[in-house]
C-alpha positions as CSV (number, residue, x, y, z in Angstrom):
1,X,-41.4,9.1,69.4
2,X,-40.4,7.4,72.5
3,X,-36.8,8.4,72.1
4,X,-37.7,12.1,71.6
5,X,-39.9,12.1,74.7
6,X,-37.1,10.4,76.7
7,X,-34.5,13.0,75.7
8,X,-36.9,15.7,76.6
9,X,-37.5,14.2,80.1
10,X,-33.8,13.9,80.7
11,X,-32.3,17.0,79.0
12,X,-35.0,19.8,79.3
13,X,-34.9,20.0,83.1
14,X,-33.9,23.6,83.8
15,X,-34.9,23.7,87.5
16,X,-34.3,21.4,90.6
17,X,-36.0,21.4,94.0
18,X,-34.0,20.0,96.9
19,X,-35.9,17.3,98.8
20,X,-34.5,15.8,102.0
21,X,-35.6,12.3,101.0
22,X,-34.9,12.0,97.3
23,X,-32.3,14.9,97.0
24,X,-32.4,17.0,93.9
25,X,-35.7,16.6,91.9
26,X,-35.5,18.1,88.3
27,X,-38.3,19.8,86.7
28,X,-38.8,21.6,83.3
29,X,-39.4,25.3,83.3
30,X,-43.2,24.9,82.8
31,X,-43.5,22.1,85.3
32,X,-41.6,24.2,87.8
33,X,-44.1,27.1,87.2
34,X,-46.9,24.6,87.9
35,X,-45.2,23.4,91.1
36,X,-44.9,27.1,92.2
37,X,-48.6,27.8,91.5
38,X,-50.8,28.8,94.4
39,X,-52.9,25.6,94.3
40,X,-49.8,23.4,94.7
41,X,-48.0,25.6,97.2
42,X,-51.1,25.5,99.5
43,X,-50.2,21.8,100.1
44,X,-47.2,23.1,102.0
45,X,-49.6,24.2,104.7
46,X,-51.2,20.8,105.1
47,X,-49.4,18.3,107.3
48,X,-49.1,14.9,105.6
49,X,-49.9,13.0,108.8
50,X,-52.2,15.5,110.6
51,X,-51.9,15.1,114.4
52,X,-49.2,12.5,114.2
53,X,-46.5,15.1,115.1
54,X,-47.8,15.1,118.6
55,X,-46.7,11.4,118.9
56,X,-43.6,11.7,116.5
57,X,-42.4,15.3,116.7
58,X,-40.5,15.1,113.4
59,X,-43.7,14.3,111.5
60,X,-44.4,17.9,110.4
61,X,-43.8,17.2,106.7
62,X,-46.4,18.3,104.2
63,X,-48.5,17.2,101.2
64,X,-46.3,19.6,99.1
65,X,-43.2,17.5,99.8
66,X,-45.2,14.3,99.2
67,X,-46.5,15.6,95.9
68,X,-43.0,16.5,94.7
69,X,-41.8,13.0,95.8
70,X,-44.7,11.3,93.8
71,X,-43.7,13.4,90.8
72,X,-40.0,12.4,91.2
73,X,-40.8,8.6,91.4
74,X,-43.4,8.7,88.7
75,X,-41.0,10.5,86.4
76,X,-38.4,7.8,87.1
77,X,-40.9,5.1,86.3
78,X,-41.8,6.5,82.8
79,X,-38.1,7.2,82.0
80,X,-37.3,3.6,82.7
81,X,-40.3,2.4,80.7
82,X,-39.1,4.6,77.8
83,X,-35.6,3.2,78.1
84,X,-36.9,-0.4,77.9
85,X,-37.5,-0.2,74.2
86,X,-41.1,-1.3,74.7
87,X,-43.4,-1.7,71.7
88,X,-45.9,0.6,73.5
89,X,-46.0,4.1,72.0
90,X,-46.3,7.1,74.3
91,X,-47.4,10.5,73.2
92,X,-45.8,13.7,74.3
93,X,-49.1,15.2,75.3
94,X,-50.0,12.1,77.4
95,X,-46.6,12.0,79.2
96,X,-46.8,15.7,80.0
97,X,-50.4,15.2,81.3
98,X,-49.1,12.3,83.5
99,X,-46.3,14.4,84.9
100,X,-48.8,17.2,85.7
101,X,-51.1,14.7,87.3
102,X,-48.2,13.4,89.6
103,X,-47.7,17.0,90.8
104,X,-51.4,17.7,91.1
105,X,-52.8,14.4,92.4
106,X,-53.4,15.8,95.9
107,X,-54.5,19.4,95.3
108,X,-58.1,18.5,96.2
109,X,-56.9,17.4,99.6
110,X,-58.1,19.2,102.7
111,X,-57.1,18.5,106.3
112,X,-58.4,15.1,107.6
113,X,-59.9,14.3,104.2
114,X,-58.9,10.6,104.5
115,X,-60.6,10.1,107.9
116,X,-63.8,11.9,106.7
117,X,-64.3,9.7,103.6
118,X,-67.4,8.0,105.0
119,X,-69.1,11.4,105.8
120,X,-67.9,13.5,102.8
121,X,-69.7,12.7,99.6
122,X,-66.9,13.8,97.2
123,X,-63.5,12.3,97.0
124,X,-60.4,14.5,97.1
125,X,-59.5,13.3,93.6
126,X,-62.9,14.5,92.3
127,X,-62.4,17.8,94.1
128,X,-58.9,18.2,92.6
129,X,-60.0,17.3,89.1
130,X,-62.8,19.9,89.2
131,X,-60.4,22.5,90.6
132,X,-58.0,21.9,87.7
133,X,-60.7,22.4,85.1
134,X,-62.2,25.4,86.9
135,X,-59.0,27.3,87.6
136,X,-57.9,29.6,84.8
137,X,-54.4,29.8,86.3
138,X,-54.0,26.0,86.5
139,X,-55.3,25.5,83.0
140,X,-52.8,28.0,81.7
141,X,-49.9,26.4,83.5
142,X,-50.9,22.9,82.3
143,X,-51.3,24.1,78.7
144,X,-47.8,25.6,79.0
145,X,-46.6,22.1,79.7
146,X,-48.0,20.9,76.4
147,X,-51.2,19.2,77.4
148,X,-54.7,19.8,78.6
149,X,-56.5,20.2,81.9
150,X,-59.1,17.6,80.8
151,X,-56.4,14.9,80.2
152,X,-54.8,15.7,83.6
153,X,-58.1,15.5,85.3
154,X,-59.0,12.2,83.8
155,X,-55.8,10.6,85.1
156,X,-56.3,11.9,88.6
157,X,-60.0,11.1,89.0
158,X,-60.7,7.4,88.1
159,X,-64.4,7.9,88.4
160,X,-64.3,9.8,85.1
161,X,-64.5,8.1,81.8
162,X,-61.2,6.9,80.5
163,X,-60.6,8.6,77.2
164,X,-57.6,6.7,75.9
165,X,-55.6,3.5,76.6
166,X,-52.7,5.8,77.5
167,X,-54.7,7.3,80.3
168,X,-55.6,3.8,81.5
169,X,-51.9,3.0,81.7
170,X,-51.1,6.1,83.7
171,X,-54.0,5.3,86.0
172,X,-52.5,1.8,86.6
173,X,-49.1,3.4,87.4
174,X,-50.7,5.7,90.0
175,X,-52.8,3.0,91.7
176,X,-50.8,-0.2,91.6
177,X,-49.1,-2.2,94.3
178,X,-45.8,-0.4,93.6
179,X,-47.3,3.0,92.7
180,X,-45.2,6.2,93.2
181,X,-47.8,7.4,95.8
182,X,-47.1,4.5,98.2
183,X,-43.4,4.4,97.4
184,X,-43.2,8.0,98.5
185,X,-45.5,8.2,101.5
186,X,-44.2,5.0,103.2
187,X,-40.6,6.2,102.8
188,X,-41.3,9.8,103.6
189,X,-43.5,9.1,106.6
190,X,-40.9,6.7,108.0
191,X,-38.1,9.2,107.4
192,X,-39.9,12.0,109.2
193,X,-41.3,9.8,112.0
194,X,-37.8,8.4,112.6
195,X,-38.9,4.8,112.3
196,X,-37.0,2.3,110.1
197,X,-39.6,0.0,108.6
198,X,-41.3,2.1,105.9
199,X,-38.3,2.8,103.7
200,X,-38.4,1.4,100.2
201,X,-35.7,0.6,97.6
202,X,-37.3,3.1,95.1
203,X,-34.6,3.1,92.5
204,X,-34.6,-0.6,92.1
205,X,-38.4,-0.9,92.1
206,X,-38.9,1.8,89.5
207,X,-36.4,0.0,87.2
208,X,-38.3,-3.2,87.4
209,X,-41.7,-2.1,86.2
210,X,-43.0,-3.0,82.8
211,X,-46.0,-2.7,80.6
212,X,-48.1,-5.8,80.0
213,X,-51.5,-5.8,78.3
214,X,-51.7,-2.0,78.6
215,X,-51.1,-1.9,82.3
216,X,-48.2,-1.8,84.7
217,X,-46.6,-5.0,85.8
218,X,-43.5,-6.0,87.8
219,X,-40.6,-8.2,86.8
220,X,-40.3,-11.6,88.6
221,X,-37.0,-10.7,90.3
222,X,-38.7,-7.7,92.1
223,X,-41.4,-9.7,93.9
224,X,-39.5,-9.4,97.2
225,X,-39.9,-5.6,96.7
226,X,-43.7,-5.9,96.5
227,X,-43.7,-8.1,99.6
228,X,-41.4,-5.6,101.5
229,X,-43.7,-2.7,100.5
230,X,-46.8,-4.5,101.7
231,X,-45.2,-5.6,105.0
232,X,-43.9,-2.0,105.5
233,X,-47.4,-0.8,105.0
234,X,-48.6,-3.0,107.7
235,X,-45.9,-1.9,110.1
236,X,-46.6,1.8,109.4
237,X,-50.3,1.3,110.0
238,X,-49.6,-0.6,113.2
239,X,-47.1,1.8,114.7
240,X,-47.8,5.2,113.1
241,X,-51.1,5.7,111.2
242,X,-53.3,3.7,113.6
243,X,-51.4,4.2,116.8
244,X,-54.1,4.6,119.5
245,X,-53.1,8.2,120.3
246,X,-53.1,9.1,116.7
247,X,-56.5,7.4,116.2
248,X,-57.8,9.2,119.2
249,X,-56.8,12.7,118.0
250,X,-58.2,11.9,114.5
251,X,-61.4,10.5,115.9
252,X,-61.8,13.7,118.0
253,X,-61.5,15.9,114.9
254,X,-63.9,13.7,113.0
255,X,-66.5,13.8,115.8
256,X,-66.3,17.6,115.8
257,X,-66.8,17.8,112.1
258,X,-69.7,15.3,112.0
259,X,-71.4,17.1,115.0
260,X,-71.2,20.5,113.1
261,X,-72.4,18.9,109.9
262,X,-75.4,17.3,111.7
263,X,-76.2,20.6,113.4
264,X,-76.2,22.3,110.0
265,X,-73.7,25.0,111.1
266,X,-71.1,23.5,108.7
267,X,-71.4,22.3,105.1
268,X,-69.1,19.9,103.4
269,X,-68.2,22.5,100.8
270,X,-66.8,24.8,103.5
271,X,-64.1,22.2,104.1
272,X,-62.9,22.1,100.6
273,X,-59.7,24.1,99.8
274,X,-58.7,24.7,103.4
275,X,-55.2,24.4,104.8
276,X,-54.4,23.3,108.4
277,X,-54.6,26.8,109.8
278,X,-57.8,27.7,108.0
279,X,-59.4,24.4,109.0
280,X,-58.8,24.9,112.8
281,X,-59.9,28.5,112.5
282,X,-63.2,27.5,110.8
283,X,-63.8,24.7,113.3
284,X,-63.3,27.0,116.3
285,X,-65.4,29.7,114.7
286,X,-68.3,27.2,114.2
287,X,-68.3,26.4,117.9
288,X,-65.7,23.7,118.5
289,X,-68.1,21.0,119.8
290,X,-67.2,19.6,123.3
291,X,-63.9,21.4,123.0
292,X,-62.5,18.7,120.8
293,X,-60.5,20.9,118.5
294,X,-58.8,22.8,121.2
295,X,-58.0,19.5,123.0
296,X,-56.3,18.1,119.8
297,X,-54.4,21.3,119.3
298,X,-53.1,21.2,122.9
299,X,-52.1,17.5,122.5
300,X,-54.7,16.2,125.0
301,X,-56.1,13.2,123.1
302,X,-58.9,11.2,124.8
303,X,-57.9,8.0,126.7
304,X,-58.4,4.6,125.2
305,X,-61.0,3.0,127.6
306,X,-61.8,-0.1,125.5
307,X,-60.3,-1.9,122.6
308,X,-61.3,-5.0,120.7
309,X,-60.8,-6.6,117.2
310,X,-63.4,-5.3,114.9
311,X,-65.9,-7.8,113.5
312,X,-66.1,-7.1,109.8
313,X,-69.4,-9.0,109.6
314,X,-70.9,-6.1,111.5
315,X,-69.6,-3.4,109.1
316,X,-73.1,-2.5,107.8
317,X,-74.3,-1.9,111.4
318,X,-71.8,0.7,112.2
319,X,-72.9,3.6,110.1
320,X,-71.8,7.1,111.1
321,X,-75.4,7.8,112.3
322,X,-75.7,4.6,114.3
323,X,-72.3,5.2,115.8
324,X,-73.3,8.6,116.9
325,X,-76.5,7.3,118.5
326,X,-74.5,4.6,120.3
327,X,-72.1,7.2,121.7
328,X,-75.0,9.3,123.1
329,X,-76.5,6.2,124.7
330,X,-73.2,5.2,126.3
331,X,-72.8,8.7,127.7
332,X,-76.1,8.5,129.4
333,X,-75.5,5.0,130.7
334,X,-72.1,5.9,132.1
335,X,-73.2,9.2,133.6
336,X,-70.9,11.2,131.4
337,X,-71.3,14.5,129.8
338,X,-72.4,14.8,126.1
339,X,-69.5,14.2,123.8
340,X,-67.5,12.2,126.3
341,X,-67.5,8.9,124.4
342,X,-66.1,8.4,120.9
343,X,-66.3,5.2,119.1
344,X,-63.6,4.7,116.5
345,X,-63.5,2.1,113.7
346,X,-60.8,2.5,111.1
347,X,-61.7,2.1,107.4
348,X,-61.0,-1.2,105.7
349,X,-57.6,-1.5,104.0
350,X,-56.1,-4.2,101.8
351,X,-52.7,-5.9,101.6
352,X,-53.3,-8.1,98.6
353,X,-51.2,-7.3,95.5
354,X,-53.1,-7.5,92.2
355,X,-50.5,-6.3,89.7
356,X,-49.3,-9.0,87.2
357,X,-45.9,-10.5,87.3
358,X,-43.7,-10.7,84.2
359,X,-41.8,-14.0,84.3
360,X,-38.3,-14.5,82.9
361,X,-39.8,-16.0,79.7
362,X,-42.1,-13.0,79.2
363,X,-45.3,-14.8,80.3
364,X,-47.8,-13.1,82.7
365,X,-48.8,-14.5,86.0
366,X,-51.3,-12.9,88.4
367,X,-49.7,-12.1,91.7
368,X,-52.3,-14.1,93.6
369,X,-51.5,-17.2,91.6
370,X,-47.7,-16.9,91.9
371,X,-47.4,-18.7,95.2
372,X,-46.3,-15.6,97.1
373,X,-47.0,-14.8,100.6
374,X,-49.2,-11.8,100.0
375,X,-51.3,-13.7,97.5
376,X,-52.5,-15.8,100.4
377,X,-54.7,-15.2,103.4
378,X,-52.0,-13.3,105.3
379,X,-53.3,-10.0,103.8
380,X,-56.7,-10.6,105.4
381,X,-55.0,-11.6,108.6
382,X,-53.0,-8.3,108.6
383,X,-56.2,-6.3,108.1
384,X,-58.0,-8.1,110.8
385,X,-55.2,-7.6,113.3
386,X,-55.0,-3.9,112.6
387,X,-58.7,-2.9,112.6
388,X,-59.7,-2.3,116.2
389,X,-62.9,-0.9,117.5
390,X,-61.7,1.6,120.2
391,X,-63.7,3.7,122.6
392,X,-62.1,7.0,123.7
393,X,-63.1,9.2,126.6
394,X,-61.5,12.3,128.3
395,X,-61.8,10.5,131.7
396,X,-60.8,7.1,132.9
397,X,-63.8,4.7,132.8
398,X,-64.0,1.2,134.2
399,X,-63.7,-1.2,131.2
400,X,-66.4,-3.5,132.5
401,X,-68.8,-0.6,132.7
402,X,-67.9,0.5,129.2
403,X,-68.6,-3.1,127.9
404,X,-72.0,-3.1,129.6
405,X,-72.9,0.2,128.2
406,X,-71.7,-0.8,124.7
407,X,-74.0,-3.8,124.8
408,X,-77.1,-1.9,125.8
């Protein structure tokens, strides 16, 4: 069975899409049709890094390119697993569902979805899974690939019940330390931003993954690749994703969305399915609170008037509602107009690797017990150094006055 599936994955690829990062990416006829579907092509109208192109002008790449890259790397992983003569038995239906899931994993994404996770009740994975099952066109395209919409949805949305051990394996591939999502976005974002530290040795990494106890594991000799990926992630967050100007623009958009949600003039559901152009049109039509959307579009991010390391012991204190109340109080204290203070606290991220290591004698060792640098406290230190409580304002404000107002 595995040999037949392997031959299909290698030989029955009638189309290729040219990608600037990974070059020619082969697809079967049915998968190419799925790639060309309206739901997938819409991702070509959503920038992968949102407002980051104002800081790095080359960062205009889209979630469509990223989805194609995830498919490419995920396909290489399963091909290498099939070549390894593993005792694990794959099914054709399962592999095709996995390939469809790689292409479709982001179709529930809407602009700024990641930064709105604490105010939007539904994850983009759940939105995407529901879209797959509700769209007759997507169901038809998936069935043409030889699998079912339900199986694809169960791989994408981990909140759903896991129907088979094979689905559990595909989930572990998509969410591990060396998953195709991270391998692509770190390399792709670095490539388009023109920075050197995000690039990964993807061909080597995909060849060093194995199956152990029904989940994905990494060979001992590839440990340095895990450490390189995690350090690359740290550098990309430090210099790109959480750069103060990028955080400012993102916080401004979030402030506008939250304000409209609280006023009742915007519902969460109205955001689902939008591309970038539609998002900004909707936001402006709803009133563009404090001119925030227009300022972001014109590349006029608020200034950083205060910055400090975030105390994670106070996590529960900084709810979206309490943050909004503190912003209003600070505006009054500082004599500023409404909406002139934005408090930004990035979400918590991790740098600890949890995937098992396959040693040279075939035994399994947990990454945290392997004596490797990212199994220690350095991951927590990275997180602490990155998470900053920042206060943004359209006008320069004396820092001491900001501190006094924050403490009131």
